[in-house]
C-alpha positions as CSV (number, residue, x, y, z in Angstrom):
1,S,72.0,-42.3,-78.0
2,C,71.4,-40.3,-74.8
3,K,71.1,-41.8,-71.4
4,C,69.0,-39.9,-68.9
5,K,69.2,-40.5,-65.1
6,E,66.1,-38.4,-64.4
7,C,63.3,-37.1,-66.6
8,K,61.3,-34.4,-65.0
9,C,59.6,-33.3,-68.2
10,T,55.8,-33.4,-68.0
11,S,55.3,-33.6,-71.8
12,C,58.1,-36.1,-72.5
13,K,58.6,-39.1,-70.3
14,K,60.1,-41.3,-73.1
15,S,63.4,-39.4,-73.4
16,C,64.7,-36.4,-71.7
17,C,66.9,-35.5,-74.6
18,S,64.0,-35.0,-77.0
19,C,62.8,-32.4,-74.5
20,C,66.0,-30.4,-74.7
21,P,66.2,-27.5,-77.2
22,V,68.6,-27.7,-80.1
23,G,71.0,-25.3,-78.3
24,C,71.3,-27.7,-75.4
25,A,74.4,-30.0,-75.5
26,K,73.7,-33.7,-75.0
27,C,75.9,-34.7,-72.1
28,A,76.8,-38.1,-70.9
29,Q,74.8,-37.8,-67.7
30,G,71.7,-36.7,-69.6
31,C,69.5,-33.6,-69.4
32,I,66.9,-32.5,-66.9
33,C,64.0,-30.2,-68.0
34,K,62.6,-28.1,-65.2
35,G,59.4,-26.1,-64.7
36,A,56.4,-25.5,-66.9
37,S,58.6,-23.9,-69.6
38,E,60.6,-27.2,-69.6
39,K,63.9,-25.4,-70.0
40,C,66.7,-27.8,-70.3
41,S,69.5,-28.0,-67.7
42,C,72.4,-30.1,-68.7
43,C,74.8,-31.9,-66.4
44,A,78.3,-30.5,-66.2
């Protein structure tokens, strides 16, 4: 399962990872979706 430090997704406050598109890698530090388009930005 994915652990998210911050979830900045407006449509998805349950889990950041479910916001992330399929192409986005699920990293240990989680993913942050930014902006109205909710594009995923993964931690390095």
